[in-house]
N, C-alpha and C positions, 0 to 999 in steps of 0.2 A: 823458913829457905830463907835462901843466902840468892843475895841478886846478880844475876850472869850479866847486866850490864849496867853503869851506871849512866843517868840521864845525862845531868850537867856535864863529863866528859864521850857520849857518844856521838858519833862523826865530827872529831875535834872541837866538840862544846858545840856543833852548828843547830843543834836539834834545840838547847838552853839558851840559845841566842834567838831562834826564830821565836819561838817558843815569847821569851819578852819583850821584842816585837810586837806580837799578836798581842798580846795584854797590856802592851799599853796602848793602842787603839784601843781597845775596849773599855779602861778605864779614862782616855779622855774624850769615850762619844757618854759615857756615864756621868762624864765632868759636864757635857755641851746644854747648859741650859733651854736647847731648841728639844731636845729629844725628852723622853717619859720616863725619869729615872725609877719608878717601878716594873717597867718590862724589861723582860731577862734576852742578856747579850750570852754569846757563846764564840768559844772557844776549842777547837778539835785542832786535833792533831793526828794524823794514820800516818802509819808504818803501813807499807806493804811490803811484799816477803816474799819472794822468788826464791827458789834452789834451782841447782846446773842440774845436769843431771845423774852426777856423783850423786848427788842430796848433801856432797861436803861440804860446800858456799853458798851462802844466799845474796842474793842482792836486797837490798832495803833503800826503798822511794819511802824519802817524809816530803807529808807533807802536812804545812799549816794554814786553816783558816778561820776567820772569823765573821759572826754574825752581827750587828750590828742592827741597833735603833735608828732608821731613820728618824730626820727631822721633825718634828709637828707640824702639823699644812698652816697657811697664812692664811687670812682671810682678810675681805672687804670688799665692800660693799661699791658697787656701777650706779647712779642715777644714769635713767633711759631717757630718751626725748626725742623729738623729731625737729630738724632742722627747720626754715624757714621754704624748701625747697622738695619737702616730705621724704627725707632722709634719715635713717635711725643712727641718733649720737649717743654718745657717752659718757659719761666723765665720772673720775673715780667721788664718793660724797665724803668729805673730808670735815664735814659739822656735828655727825651723828642721826640728824635726822633732813630727806629734801625739804629744802626753805629754809630751814634754821641757821642766820650770823652765827658767828663765833669769832673768838680775840685768838689769834695766829699765835705758830711760835717766837714770830718778831714782834707780840703785840700789835699788831693792829687790827685791825677787824674785817671780817672776811666772812663769803658767801658760803654757802654750802659746799660752792666745787673749790676753794680753799682763791679764790678770786678775790685779790685786795677791796674793801669798800670803800675803806677811810686809813688813812697810812698815818700813821703817828712818830713823829721826829723823837 
């Protein structure tokens, strides 16, 4: 069957241009280390064709749509306690275990909430 329309030139090349823009989004999403590489992405090209009353001219509307994979969830832990007045308070757990001290990124000793206990110079 002979091609009726060359998609690379259709709408003055706008269809191919739009397809390539959306494909770039899909490839960037795949390359993002925060997304699941195994989940499928979609690139959809929709042509809506409406004829006139004489059926000799058709208006074509072209839409592109991508379905990307969202970034993976970020997880952390919060230590919960009460202050001296009975109010519930929380702080991010930095050490990995409640009550455990650790060496922070600067090489200092910190408590489980990341507060420096011993600072080395």
